[in-house]
Backbone as CSV, one residue per row, in Angstrom:
resi,resn,N_x,N_y,N_z,CA_x,CA_y,CA_z,C_x,C_y,C_z
1,MET,23.676,27.523,7.468,25.017,28.254,6.533,24.394,29.647,6.181
2,PHE,23.152,30.049,5.695,22.615,31.157,5.666,21.980,31.768,7.061
3,GLN,21.711,31.055,8.225,20.995,31.059,9.610,19.496,31.346,9.067
4,THR,19.033,30.682,8.047,17.457,30.831,7.898,16.685,29.436,8.403
5,PRO,15.342,29.955,8.939,15.008,28.771,9.710,14.162,27.946,8.498
6,VAL,14.398,26.562,8.933,14.146,25.524,7.890,12.941,24.700,8.266
7,ILE,11.925,24.331,7.983,10.882,23.267,8.451,10.738,22.143,7.750
8,GLU,11.351,21.252,8.354,10.942,19.859,7.489,9.758,19.096,7.669
9,VAL,9.178,18.937,6.544,7.636,18.511,5.781,8.181,17.058,6.176
10,PRO,7.305,16.081,6.928,7.282,15.000,6.710,6.550,14.054,5.530
11,THR,6.853,13.040,5.070,6.292,12.132,4.089,5.087,11.980,4.409
12,ASN,4.431,11.611,3.175,3.161,11.257,3.218,2.663,10.086,3.828
13,LEU,3.901,8.971,2.938,3.444,7.850,3.587,4.962,7.228,4.253
14,SER,4.837,6.241,5.123,6.183,6.384,5.786,7.033,5.421,4.617
15,ASN,8.365,5.440,5.370,9.269,5.104,4.373,9.597,3.480,4.299
16,ILE,9.371,2.865,3.228,9.485,1.573,2.465,10.795,0.923,2.253
17,CYS,11.783,2.037,1.997,12.996,1.724,1.465,14.325,1.447,2.607
18,LYS,14.434,0.463,2.659,15.732,-0.025,3.933,16.695,0.786,3.665
19,ASP,17.650,1.612,4.500,18.650,2.456,4.440,19.731,1.891,5.195
20,LEU,20.679,1.042,4.396,21.590,0.179,5.087,22.952,1.112,5.772
21,PRO,23.743,0.645,6.574,24.730,1.602,7.052,26.279,1.536,5.993
22,ILE,26.628,2.809,6.184,27.859,2.785,5.238,28.808,1.741,5.884
23,GLN,29.864,1.329,4.861,30.734,0.427,5.202,32.126,1.076,4.149
24,ALA,33.208,0.715,5.348,34.177,1.495,4.934,35.295,0.402,4.356
25,PHE,36.179,0.690,3.767,37.151,-0.620,3.473,38.722,0.052,3.748
26,VAL,39.390,-0.916,3.612,40.952,-0.426,3.794,41.681,-0.139,2.454
27,THR,41.139,-0.979,1.205,41.845,-0.689,0.067,40.423,-0.381,-0.693
28,ALA,41.200,-0.212,-1.955,39.829,0.859,-3.049,39.756,-0.860,-3.871
29,ARG,40.974,-1.696,-3.533,40.524,-3.141,-4.514,39.515,-3.673,-3.777
30,GLY,39.523,-3.634,-2.256,38.949,-4.319,-1.644,37.408,-4.026,-1.782
31,LYS,37.096,-2.707,-1.946,36.053,-1.846,-1.968,35.220,-2.506,-3.313
32,TRP,35.960,-2.349,-4.696,35.189,-2.997,-5.499,35.091,-4.138,-5.794
33,ASP,35.935,-4.956,-5.273,35.720,-6.550,-5.341,34.406,-6.654,-4.294
34,TYR,34.268,-5.990,-3.416,32.690,-6.140,-2.434,31.475,-5.795,-3.473
35,VAL,31.846,-4.569,-4.146,30.700,-3.894,-4.847,30.029,-4.843,-6.231
36,ARG,31.286,-5.634,-6.710,31.152,-6.665,-7.816,30.255,-7.724,-7.029
37,GLU,30.728,-8.032,-6.211,30.096,-9.075,-5.576,28.373,-8.798,-5.261
38,GLU,28.353,-7.756,-4.874,27.066,-7.230,-4.622,26.185,-7.252,-5.460
39,VAL,26.734,-6.532,-6.584,26.023,-6.603,-7.852,25.435,-7.933,-8.382
40,GLU,26.636,-8.876,-8.347,26.202,-10.215,-9.034,25.411,-11.041,-8.047
41,SER,25.031,-10.537,-6.883,24.236,-11.216,-6.170,22.584,-10.647,-6.439
42,MET,22.706,-9.523,-6.311,21.586,-9.073,-6.941,21.022,-9.801,-8.284
43,PHE,22.054,-9.721,-8.996,21.633,-9.796,-10.431,21.346,-11.604,-10.376
44,ARG,21.728,-12.547,-9.482,21.634,-13.688,-9.597,20.174,-14.091,-9.073
45,GLN,19.691,-13.091,-8.328,18.302,-12.952,-7.616,17.669,-12.437,-8.735
46,GLY,17.429,-11.305,-9.596,16.773,-11.310,-10.665,16.688,-9.726,-10.140
47,ARG,17.248,-9.244,-9.153,16.616,-7.733,-8.249,17.632,-6.938,-9.542
48,PRO,17.025,-5.664,-9.970,17.463,-4.503,-10.384,18.482,-3.623,-9.349
49,GLY,19.577,-3.473,-10.152,20.590,-2.837,-9.075,21.052,-1.361,-9.900
50,LEU,21.190,-0.258,-9.149,21.800,1.057,-9.400,22.710,1.492,-8.760
51,VAL,24.151,1.523,-9.543,25.170,1.729,-8.888,25.647,3.165,-9.383
52,GLY,26.027,3.765,-8.146,26.272,5.226,-8.465,27.958,5.230,-7.989
53,SER,28.846,5.982,-8.944,30.084,6.386,-8.953,30.304,7.811,-9.019
54,THR,31.481,8.112,-8.633,31.719,9.700,-8.805,32.409,10.111,-9.931
55,SER,32.832,9.111,-10.843,33.569,9.603,-11.881,33.316,8.595,-12.781
56,VAL,33.880,8.958,-14.053,33.696,8.431,-15.547,34.962,7.297,-15.441
57,GLU,35.858,7.417,-14.922,37.169,6.792,-14.369,36.305,5.220,-13.614
58,ASN,35.879,5.452,-12.543,35.160,4.586,-11.496,34.222,4.017,-12.267
59,SER,33.352,4.434,-12.718,32.176,3.949,-13.890,32.828,2.723,-14.518
60,GLU,33.650,3.203,-15.522,34.348,1.971,-16.539,35.197,1.334,-15.846
61,TYR,35.791,1.234,-14.713,36.512,0.491,-13.949,35.649,-0.921,-13.715
62,LEU,34.454,-0.347,-12.818,33.459,-1.346,-12.471,32.961,-2.200,-13.496
63,SER,32.563,-1.346,-14.608,32.153,-1.825,-15.769,32.969,-3.198,-16.284
64,ALA,34.230,-3.020,-16.262,35.171,-3.770,-16.717,35.174,-5.118,-15.909
65,LEU,34.973,-4.901,-14.459,34.853,-5.803,-13.450,33.617,-6.856,-13.947
66,LEU,32.439,-6.233,-13.984,31.261,-7.125,-14.102,31.499,-7.554,-15.416
67,ARG,32.122,-7.152,-16.589,32.382,-7.880,-17.692,32.835,-9.173,-17.370
68,GLU,34.162,-9.192,-16.622,34.743,-10.240,-16.821,33.892,-11.529,-15.839
69,ARG,33.005,-11.272,-15.269,32.086,-12.116,-14.329,30.858,-12.255,-15.246
70,LYS,30.872,-11.421,-16.744,30.103,-11.660,-18.055,28.558,-11.436,-17.409
71,ILE,28.495,-10.401,-16.624,27.234,-9.851,-16.015,26.652,-8.673,-17.050
72,PRO,25.833,-8.899,-17.575,25.493,-7.716,-18.625,24.630,-6.520,-18.121
73,HIS,25.255,-5.250,-18.251,24.779,-4.256,-17.575,24.638,-2.757,-18.649
74,ASN,24.442,-1.764,-17.957,24.600,-0.619,-18.508,25.469,0.387,-18.061
75,ASP,26.127,0.808,-18.585,27.428,1.601,-18.053,26.821,3.412,-18.472
76,LEU,26.701,4.297,-17.802,25.925,5.760,-17.984,27.110,6.742,-17.503
77,ASN,27.874,7.174,-18.288,28.470,8.357,-17.564,28.573,9.631,-18.491
78,ALA,29.806,10.437,-18.813,29.260,11.695,-19.123,30.346,11.366,-20.529
79,ARG,30.430,10.397,-21.234,30.919,10.270,-22.642,29.670,10.146,-23.442
80,PRO,29.892,10.846,-24.306,28.589,11.514,-25.368,28.024,9.733,-26.054
81,LYS,28.871,8.665,-26.005,28.053,7.619,-26.550,27.050,7.195,-25.703
82,TYR,27.232,7.475,-24.529,26.192,6.662,-23.236,24.969,8.451,-23.134
83,ALA,25.582,9.323,-23.357,24.683,10.556,-22.714,23.640,10.476,-23.824
84,ALA,23.542,10.120,-25.182,22.712,10.430,-26.230,21.247,9.431,-25.507
85,ARG,21.839,7.948,-25.265,20.485,7.619,-24.632,20.299,7.550,-23.060
86,GLU,20.591,8.672,-22.363,20.569,8.721,-20.968,19.397,8.569,-20.380
87,ALA,18.642,9.212,-21.025,17.046,8.875,-19.886,16.475,7.633,-20.234
88,GLU,16.601,6.937,-21.430,16.549,5.729,-22.042,16.784,4.451,-21.014
89,ILE,18.217,4.722,-20.433,18.994,3.762,-19.868,18.060,3.602,-18.560
90,VAL,18.174,5.097,-17.907,17.905,5.334,-16.775,16.440,4.903,-16.615
91,ALA,15.374,4.953,-17.354,14.308,4.716,-17.281,13.889,2.899,-17.197
92,GLN,15.178,2.293,-17.528,14.803,0.846,-17.558,15.489,0.599,-16.308
93,ALA,15.879,1.016,-15.736,17.142,0.695,-14.405,15.981,-0.256,-13.228
94,GLY,14.840,0.107,-13.481,14.086,-0.745,-12.265,13.249,-2.291,-12.870
95,ARG,13.787,-2.526,-14.013,13.109,-3.760,-14.870,14.229,-5.022,-13.990
96,LYS,13.144,-6.129,-14.239,13.852,-7.403,-13.577,15.572,-7.717,-14.165
97,ASN,16.572,-8.003,-13.531,17.897,-8.390,-13.694,18.635,-7.274,-14.628
98,ALA,17.949,-5.996,-14.197,18.522,-4.732,-15.000,19.888,-4.221,-13.813
99,ILE,20.834,-4.149,-14.334,21.867,-3.586,-13.782,22.783,-2.169,-14.315
100,THR,22.705,-0.868,-13.675,22.843,0.175,-14.226,24.027,0.726,-13.606
101,ILE,25.578,1.249,-14.002,25.811,2.246,-13.548,26.034,3.148,-13.676
102,SER,25.915,4.270,-12.959,25.619,5.703,-13.281,26.636,6.769,-12.839
103,THR,26.823,7.716,-13.484,27.688,8.702,-12.421,26.541,9.265,-11.520
104,ASN,26.591,9.635,-10.120,25.705,9.607,-9.515,24.505,10.959,-9.690
105,MET,24.713,11.803,-10.507,23.792,13.028,-11.082,23.405,12.841,-12.633
106,ALA,23.499,11.438,-13.288,23.149,11.187,-14.509,21.849,10.840,-14.591
107,GLY,20.897,11.279,-15.593,19.782,10.571,-15.581,18.573,11.464,-14.518
108,ARG,18.846,12.577,-14.465,18.039,13.645,-13.398,16.899,13.965,-14.300
109,GLY,15.689,13.945,-13.477,14.297,14.154,-14.595,13.804,13.028,-14.793
110,THR,14.248,11.793,-14.501,13.819,10.534,-15.476,13.445,9.523,-14.267
111,ASP,12.054,9.314,-14.556,11.170,7.998,-13.573,11.861,6.853,-13.854
112,ILE,12.032,6.280,-12.729,12.637,4.824,-12.694,11.186,4.283,-11.987
113,ILE,10.659,3.337,-12.933,9.616,2.677,-12.350,9.928,1.178,-12.419
114,LEU,9.495,0.522,-11.047,10.014,-0.998,-11.024,8.950,-1.760,-12.163
115,GLY,9.504,-2.402,-12.813,9.009,-3.261,-14.019,9.221,-2.393,-15.077
116,GLY,9.848,-1.262,-15.335,10.528,-0.381,-16.493,9.105,0.233,-16.824
117,ASN,9.807,1.621,-17.752,8.745,2.354,-18.096,8.078,2.121,-19.712
118,PRO,6.989,1.921,-19.439,6.141,1.276,-20.325,6.182,2.654,-21.708
119,LYS,6.344,3.574,-21.465,6.490,4.583,-22.828,7.923,4.622,-23.464
120,MET,8.592,4.407,-22.810,10.028,4.341,-23.218,9.966,2.811,-24.148
121,LEU,9.697,2.048,-23.033,9.615,0.394,-24.014,8.926,0.391,-25.131
122,ALA,7.714,1.232,-25.048,6.920,1.234,-26.644,7.485,1.744,-27.630
123,LYS,8.349,3.061,-27.579,9.046,3.915,-28.426,10.246,3.032,-28.752
124,GLU,10.645,2.347,-27.833,11.972,1.422,-28.403,11.529,0.179,-29.420
125,ILE,9.763,-0.262,-28.963,9.690,-1.454,-30.095,9.260,-0.736,-31.422
126,ILE,8.727,0.714,-31.562,8.502,1.273,-32.586,9.552,1.539,-33.286
127,GLU,10.916,2.046,-32.537,11.933,2.359,-33.432,12.671,0.689,-33.865
128,ASP,12.763,-0.052,-33.256,13.334,-1.201,-33.832,12.773,-1.973,-34.669
129,SER,11.278,-1.747,-34.708,10.483,-2.074,-36.035,10.405,-1.242,-37.468
130,LEU,11.063,0.080,-37.246,10.376,0.985,-38.322,11.963,1.561,-38.667
131,LEU,12.594,1.851,-38.056,13.790,2.262,-38.362,14.908,1.880,-39.505
132,SER,14.383,0.382,-39.852,15.338,0.013,-40.913,14.439,0.293,-42.446
133,PHE,13.390,0.865,-42.052,12.517,0.966,-43.278,12.535,2.632,-43.714
134,LEU,12.712,3.247,-42.228,13.042,4.945,-42.582,14.372,5.226,-43.176
135,THR,15.482,4.878,-42.621,16.597,5.050,-42.915,17.529,3.920,-43.570
136,GLN,18.280,4.232,-44.473,19.458,3.211,-44.747,20.814,3.372,-44.128
137,GLU,20.765,4.821,-43.708,22.268,4.828,-42.602,22.342,4.362,-41.365
138,ALA,23.353,3.727,-41.364,23.144,3.281,-39.605,23.922,4.392,-38.809
139,PRO,23.462,3.799,-37.497,23.915,4.931,-36.399,25.166,4.740,-36.127
140,ASP,25.757,6.253,-35.881,26.997,6.569,-35.185,26.597,6.205,-33.829
141,PHE,27.279,5.304,-33.043,27.102,5.172,-31.821,28.119,6.330,-30.956
142,GLU,28.731,7.004,-31.559,29.692,7.805,-30.576,28.661,9.290,-30.364
143,VAL,27.144,9.217,-31.381,26.646,10.543,-31.586,25.246,9.815,-30.900
144,ASP,24.954,8.795,-31.419,23.408,8.732,-31.493,22.929,7.595,-30.337
145,GLY,24.179,7.066,-29.439,24.400,6.134,-28.430,24.353,5.046,-28.828
146,GLU,25.088,3.918,-28.036,25.103,2.338,-27.896,23.795,2.118,-27.528
147,PRO,23.675,0.902,-28.391,22.212,0.301,-28.154,22.413,-0.408,-26.751
148,ILE,21.185,-0.167,-25.972,20.963,-0.522,-24.629,21.239,-2.001,-24.795
149,SER,21.696,-2.614,-23.403,22.000,-4.215,-23.124,20.633,-4.502,-22.468
150,GLN,20.249,-5.471,-23.550,18.887,-6.001,-22.882,18.784,-7.393,-23.175
151,GLN,20.065,-7.848,-23.037,20.204,-9.634,-23.055,19.419,-10.548,-22.310
152,VAL,19.366,-9.816,-20.891,18.630,-10.820,-19.796,17.295,-10.435,-19.371
153,LEU,17.045,-8.952,-20.240,15.450,-8.478,-19.821,14.331,-9.287,-20.330
154,SER,13.684,-9.337,-19.504,12.306,-10.514,-20.151,11.686,-9.731,-21.650
155,LYS,11.262,-10.270,-22.708,11.148,-9.676,-23.913,9.456,-9.264,-23.828
156,ILE,9.047,-8.174,-24.394,7.918,-7.418,-24.359,6.908,-8.443,-25.161
157,LYS,5.944,-9.160,-24.895,5.088,-9.769,-25.647,3.979,-9.063,-26.423
158,VAL,4.246,-8.309,-27.845,3.168,-7.588,-28.426,2.038,-8.507,-29.014
159,GLY,1.001,-7.734,-28.802,-0.426,-8.690,-28.913,-0.695,-8.783,-30.475
160,PRO,-1.441,-9.246,-30.921,-1.732,-9.426,-32.698,-2.171,-8.351,-32.925
161,SER,-2.864,-7.402,-32.487,-3.471,-6.002,-33.150,-2.497,-5.202,-33.084
162,SER,-1.275,-5.117,-32.357,-0.270,-4.194,-32.232,0.640,-4.626,-33.612
163,LEU,1.047,-6.212,-33.508,1.812,-6.367,-34.695,1.066,-6.374,-36.356
164,ALA,-0.208,-6.534,-35.896,-0.731,-5.731,-37.425,-0.485,-4.543,-37.863
165,LEU,-0.705,-3.342,-37.017,-0.430,-1.945,-37.254,1.153,-1.803,-37.549
166,LEU,1.894,-2.453,-36.594,3.544,-2.393,-37.113,3.778,-2.879,-38.459
167,ALA,3.000,-4.113,-38.749,3.148,-4.483,-40.250,2.563,-3.320,-41.227
168,LYS,1.598,-3.251,-41.034,1.064,-1.961,-41.826,1.824,-0.780,-41.943
169,THR,2.379,-0.051,-40.863,3.127,1.239,-40.854,4.499,0.925,-41.656
170,ALA,5.279,-0.535,-41.508,6.517,-0.866,-41.877,6.139,-0.806,-43.255
171,LEU,5.204,-1.230,-44.045,4.829,-1.134,-45.647,4.737,0.379,-45.952
172,MET,4.057,1.151,-45.385,4.128,2.299,-45.741,5.075,3.164,-45.801
173,ALA,5.652,2.910,-44.488,7.044,3.600,-44.239,8.108,3.124,-45.947
174,LYS,8.270,1.836,-45.994,8.651,1.419,-47.063,8.369,1.850,-48.612
175,TYR,7.182,2.390,-48.570,6.622,2.516,-49.850,6.781,3.990,-49.796
176,VAL,6.880,5.129,-49.056,7.041,6.217,-48.549,8.686,6.626,-49.423
177,CYS,9.402,5.836,-48.545,10.835,5.769,-48.786,11.534,5.689,-50.153
178,LYS,10.732,4.384,-50.990,10.917,4.339,-52.088,10.200,4.754,-53.144
179,SER,8.981,4.819,-52.899,8.212,5.508,-54.402,8.315,7.024,-54.450
180,GLU,8.423,7.536,-53.046,8.510,9.257,-53.446,9.858,9.668,-53.496
181,GLY,10.767,8.863,-53.133,12.502,8.842,-53.229,12.809,9.613,-51.851
182,LYS,12.371,9.484,-51.147,12.495,10.290,-49.789,13.625,9.167,-48.846
183,SER,14.852,9.885,-48.592,15.776,9.125,-48.076,16.106,9.966,-46.911
184,TRP,16.097,9.336,-45.597,16.408,10.306,-44.366,17.744,9.919,-43.604
185,THR,18.264,10.712,-43.118,19.240,10.464,-42.063,18.708,9.566,-40.830
186,TYR,19.701,9.064,-40.136,19.468,8.264,-38.731,18.757,8.734,-37.951
187,ARG,19.418,9.997,-37.905,18.902,10.819,-36.698,17.347,11.708,-36.948
188,LYS,17.411,11.837,-38.560,15.735,12.202,-38.954,14.627,11.309,-38.995
189,ALA,15.215,10.243,-38.638,14.342,9.017,-39.143,13.872,8.743,-37.359
190,ARG,14.957,9.001,-36.293,14.412,8.900,-35.236,13.364,10.029,-34.957
191,SER,13.899,11.194,-35.375,13.242,12.296,-35.186,11.475,12.447,-35.292
192,ILE,11.279,11.768,-36.475,9.970,11.563,-37.122,9.092,10.870,-36.402
193,ILE,9.949,9.739,-35.795,8.978,8.541,-34.835,8.803,9.383,-33.370
194,SER,9.827,10.086,-33.138,9.665,10.914,-31.635,8.304,11.828,-31.825
195,GLU,8.471,12.734,-33.011,7.146,13.409,-33.134,5.843,12.362,-33.310
196,SER,6.088,11.376,-34.158,4.490,10.825,-33.833,4.462,10.370,-32.983
197,VAL,5.375,9.916,-31.808,5.165,9.234,-30.380,4.363,10.410,-29.558
198,GLU,5.012,11.505,-29.923,4.396,12.788,-28.893,2.753,13.200,-29.832
199,LEU,2.721,13.147,-31.117,1.407,13.223,-31.643,0.547,11.975,-30.871
200,GLY,0.709,10.902,-30.788,-0.028,9.851,-30.081,-0.406,9.954,-28.498
201,HIS,0.407,10.921,-27.870,0.373,11.330,-26.686,-0.613,12.696,-26.295
202,SER,-0.801,13.306,-27.546,-1.547,14.676,-27.877,-2.774,14.209,-28.193
203,THR,-3.075,13.353,-28.953,-4.307,12.985,-29.955,-5.186,12.077,-29.492
204,GLU,-6.511,12.329,-29.641,-7.219,10.547,-29.139,-7.325,9.824,-30.163
205,MET,-7.479,8.767,-29.775,-7.285,7.438,-30.509,-8.191,7.435,-31.886
206,GLN,-9.681,8.378,-31.504,-10.409,8.444,-32.509,-9.980,9.174,-33.892
207,GLU,-9.531,10.559,-33.241,-9.280,11.500,-34.359,-7.970,11.190,-34.941
208,LEU,-6.793,10.142,-34.446,-6.113,9.313,-35.139,-6.291,8.966,-36.507
209,GLU,-7.325,7.667,-35.755,-7.934,6.973,-36.844,-8.512,8.007,-37.860
210,LYS,-9.132,9.150,-37.671,-9.957,9.726,-38.549,-8.890,10.223,-39.700
211,LEU,-7.644,10.772,-39.026,-6.789,11.639,-40.042,-6.097,10.295,-40.678
212,VAL,-5.952,8.905,-40.148,-5.452,8.004,-41.019,-6.527,7.500,-42.128
213,ASP,-7.700,7.596,-42.128,-8.598,7.316,-43.322,-8.523,8.594,-44.430
214,GLU,-8.651,9.746,-43.687,-8.697,10.984,-44.276,-7.747,11.229,-45.380
215,GLN,-6.675,11.171,-44.829,-5.213,10.990,-45.672,-4.655,9.829,-46.569
216,SER,-5.654,8.836,-46.311,-5.222,7.437,-46.891,-4.631,7.306,-48.060
217,GLU,-4.817,8.143,-48.921,-4.355,7.904,-50.625,-2.775,8.983,-50.122
218,MET,-2.386,9.582,-49.452,-1.386,10.443,-49.143,-0.330,9.888,-48.401
219,TYR,-0.844,8.528,-47.861,0.005,7.637,-46.779,0.381,8.561,-45.842
220,PRO,-0.560,8.524,-44.735,-0.066,9.251,-43.758,0.744,8.531,-42.597
221,LEU,1.984,9.043,-42.646,2.976,8.045,-41.956,2.897,8.378,-40.409
222,GLY,2.954,10.101,-40.081,2.846,10.429,-38.575,2.038,9.566,-37.415
223,PRO,0.187,9.663,-38.187,-0.498,9.190,-37.622,-0.660,7.822,-37.698
224,SER,-0.029,6.886,-38.338,-0.080,5.754,-38.304,1.000,5.346,-37.499
225,ILE,2.357,5.898,-37.368,3.277,5.354,-36.286,2.339,5.508,-34.820
226,ALA,2.061,6.810,-34.962,1.173,7.132,-33.468,0.439,5.968,-33.105
227,LEU,-0.766,5.698,-33.911,-1.839,4.251,-33.704,-0.820,3.334,-32.870
228,ALA,0.165,2.882,-34.136,1.255,1.777,-33.575,1.403,1.928,-32.159
229,TYR,2.073,2.964,-31.856,2.726,3.380,-31.034,1.696,3.245,-29.739
230,LEU,0.612,3.480,-29.664,-0.427,3.613,-28.782,-0.865,2.143,-28.394
231,SER,-1.250,1.396,-29.461,-1.266,-0.099,-29.275,-0.140,-0.822,-28.356
232,VAL,0.839,-0.351,-29.097,2.081,-0.989,-28.490,2.355,-0.900,-26.823
233,LEU,1.968,0.365,-26.604,2.012,1.379,-25.184,0.862,0.280,-24.550
234,GLU,-0.382,-0.146,-24.714,-1.046,-0.919,-24.050,-0.264,-2.198,-23.670
235,ASP,0.323,-2.895,-24.352,1.271,-4.048,-24.002,1.772,-3.836,-23.470
236,CYS,2.901,-2.756,-23.376,3.933,-2.694,-22.543,3.264,-2.297,-21.108
237,GLU,2.115,-1.587,-21.115,1.618,-1.057,-19.333,1.602,-2.545,-18.366
238,LYS,0.760,-3.513,-19.548,0.461,-4.708,-18.847,1.717,-5.242,-18.540
239,HIS,2.671,-5.328,-19.306,3.990,-6.108,-19.161,4.673,-5.438,-18.101
240,CYS,4.993,-4.383,-18.062,5.602,-3.623,-17.006,4.952,-3.631,-15.484
241,PHE,3.779,-3.534,-15.624,2.780,-3.910,-14.142,3.316,-5.192,-13.437
242,ASN,3.173,-6.244,-14.606,3.254,-7.691,-13.467,4.696,-7.963,-13.548
243,GLU,5.440,-6.939,-14.267,7.195,-7.224,-14.185,7.542,-6.667,-12.622
244,GLY,6.572,-5.522,-12.449,6.790,-4.485,-11.503,6.452,-5.351,-10.185
245,LEU,5.384,-6.516,-10.167,4.790,-6.666,-9.176,6.259,-7.976,-8.673
246,GLU,6.774,-8.748,-9.641,7.715,-9.481,-9.404,8.797,-8.969,-8.552
247,VAL,8.995,-7.756,-9.357,10.611,-6.991,-8.900,10.353,-6.636,-7.385
248,LYS,9.181,-6.074,-6.864,8.695,-5.714,-5.756,8.627,-6.894,-4.877
249,ARG,8.379,-8.147,-5.112,8.659,-9.452,-4.378,10.119,-10.010,-4.308
250,LEU,10.702,-9.383,-5.236,12.259,-9.837,-5.011,12.990,-8.824,-4.247
251,GLY,12.170,-7.661,-4.067,12.680,-6.886,-2.864,12.775,-5.436,-3.349
252,GLY,12.809,-5.120,-4.654,12.645,-3.727,-5.062,14.178,-3.578,-5.904
253,LEU,14.586,-2.234,-6.160,15.549,-1.545,-6.614,16.439,-1.684,-5.491
254,HIS,17.878,-2.252,-5.683,18.447,-2.085,-4.569,19.956,-1.057,-5.420
255,VAL,20.323,0.044,-4.600,20.788,1.302,-5.172,22.348,1.023,-4.017
256,ILE,23.536,1.250,-5.061,24.550,1.341,-4.221,25.173,2.468,-4.620
257,GLY,25.616,3.235,-3.655,26.597,4.226,-3.830,27.975,3.840,-3.353
258,THR,29.037,4.131,-4.087,30.007,3.542,-4.065,31.303,4.378,-3.425
259,SER,30.753,6.089,-3.475,31.766,6.859,-2.741,30.763,7.813,-2.075
260,LEU,31.619,8.459,-1.109,30.987,9.715,-0.528,31.279,10.954,-1.224
261,HIS,30.720,11.853,-1.253,30.817,13.344,-1.862,31.358,14.107,-0.822
262,GLU,31.829,15.107,-1.351,32.423,16.646,-0.549,31.220,17.166,0.038
263,SER,29.966,17.039,-0.581,28.929,17.358,-0.192,27.907,16.607,0.050
264,ARG,27.628,16.286,1.687,26.682,15.680,1.866,25.051,15.683,1.358
265,ARG,24.868,16.946,0.672,23.443,16.984,-0.131,23.336,16.248,-1.280
266,ILE,24.527,15.775,-2.191,24.682,15.197,-3.062,24.448,13.697,-2.606
267,ASP,25.081,13.191,-1.329,24.833,11.832,-0.807,23.459,11.536,-0.509
268,ASN,22.841,12.669,0.064,21.411,12.345,0.109,20.668,12.468,-0.877
269,GLN,20.676,13.167,-1.891,19.859,13.024,-3.115,20.063,11.490,-3.712
270,CYS,21.302,11.173,-3.894,21.556,9.902,-4.421,20.778,8.756,-3.465
271,ASN,20.859,8.897,-2.362,20.146,8.073,-1.213,18.551,8.244,-1.214
272,MET,17.952,9.162,-1.953,16.295,9.228,-2.035,16.238,8.594,-2.836
273,ILE,16.897,8.348,-3.864,16.338,7.637,-5.267,15.692,6.493,-4.744
274,GLY,16.070,5.875,-3.916,15.245,4.669,-3.542,14.384,4.485,-2.591
275,GLN,14.142,5.924,-2.704,12.875,5.898,-1.363,11.290,6.720,-1.755
276,ILE,12.087,7.715,-2.877,10.636,8.670,-3.297,10.406,8.573,-4.855
277,ILE,11.337,7.847,-5.408,10.891,7.564,-6.647,9.843,6.908,-7.334
278,TRP,8.613,7.151,-7.525,7.658,6.174,-7.761,7.266,5.388,-6.834
279,LYS,7.585,5.590,-5.518,7.441,4.750,-4.350,8.156,3.449,-4.498
280,LEU,9.359,3.400,-4.976,9.873,2.321,-5.092,10.110,1.348,-3.668
281,THR,9.827,0.388,-3.704,10.517,-0.445,-2.743,12.233,-0.946,-2.860
282,GLY,13.125,-1.158,-1.913,14.110,-1.621,-2.378,15.256,-0.996,-1.087
283,THR,16.304,-1.190,-1.576,17.584,-0.915,-0.527,18.350,0.034,-1.410
284,SER,19.183,0.530,-0.112,20.213,1.682,-0.547,21.279,1.686,0.649
């Protein structure tokens, strides 16, 4: 287009993703029935599936077809209730039995790891354990996002040390809210957890333990959440590693593009999802 010379740089490792041929259908109904059957087949095998659609209407139409077959899945499109948890949904698209419908450009910049993203899983466990103690406000699904479907995903086994830290932190959160009269909104409570998680990533374990000891009379909620998060993260890393091996054995992530774009560049980007993100094995 711009008459500029281009040099194609080969990949460091050979491509292990199977790129299947494009298929054409006489009717739209025939295409969507085929996609539903393909997704159902992957689901029965336990393989994660990522389905790309070109519009909100198409993604919701396929979602309705999957609900008819009672196939748990996450639908991610431009609607606010989905966009609020965009990164979390895409990050877990590589878990066993996970089925994700997404507009093709959603979730950019989020790593898909076979077996799941341990950092985001650990954060979800922290939120599930502590949010009810930090706030009495119910989430607004239109703003804060709908809960992620995890009906058939394997449950993370949290170790005794992590359970003890979670219980201790929950009691501290309950005391801070009641005794000090603090009442946070749902979004503020999630923000507190996010800041504590960042503290866990940026501070050494020994330093966090020191902060907790030094501020014990002041109820150091942030450092305590950070310590609990780091402990849960270790459990999640072990779980995701083992689940990732199982997903690879099943064939890896299966990526389905439901329509071609006017721009071939976008089709190539969607196709490359199954080839370059975290060395995925799979098909597209």
